[in-house]
C-alpha positions, 0 to 999 in steps of 0.5 A: 053846368054845360051850355045849352045845346052843347055836349061832351060825349063818352063811349066805351066798348064792352067786350070791345064791340058793345057801345056804352054811351054817356055824357059829361054834365059839367065842362067849359071851354072856348071855340074860336072859329078864326082861321085856323079855328082853335078849341080849349076844353076842360071837362069835369071827369066826375060829371060823367053820367051813363045809363047805369049808375053802377057803371058810372061809379065804375068808370069814374072810379079808381080803375078807369077815369079816377076822378078823385085823383084826376078831376079834369080832362083837357083838350086843346087843339087847332083845326087843320082842314077837317081835323082838330089836332091837339093834346088830350090830357086824361088820367094825368097823361098828355098825348096828341089826339086828332079829332075829326070835325064836321060843321053842319046845320049850325053844329060844330062836331068833333069826334076822336078815339083814344087807345086808353092804355096810352093814357094809363087806363089799363084795367080790364082790357078784355071786358071794357075794350081798348078804345074810348071815344070822345065827342063834342057838339057845340051849337054855333050862334 
């Protein structure tokens, strides 16, 4: 289960412009705020919940995240100014990904977009759109 106040969000874009948002319900990780800060995160892909259960099954199914074959996505990276530079492992593929970070009101937020084909997720490119957005909110003590 996700820690209280923390979230890992997901966004796909239907027709490349209409956002479809969801949240992963199960994840764990470690954020070190030492200089430079470091994040290790592991997310259970089958824990994604979208507003429409049929769409959730489609996105976690074999054409997209394929949660049965790839049960986790992972991110590990170090802060460099306002960027969290790291490696995202998604759908069995590890590639660099930079997340933009902000810190305000006791919240650490990291947001980045991935071109899904770069991670081997190529089904329905015109309907779903080319990009996925991942966001992480961590409530600081």
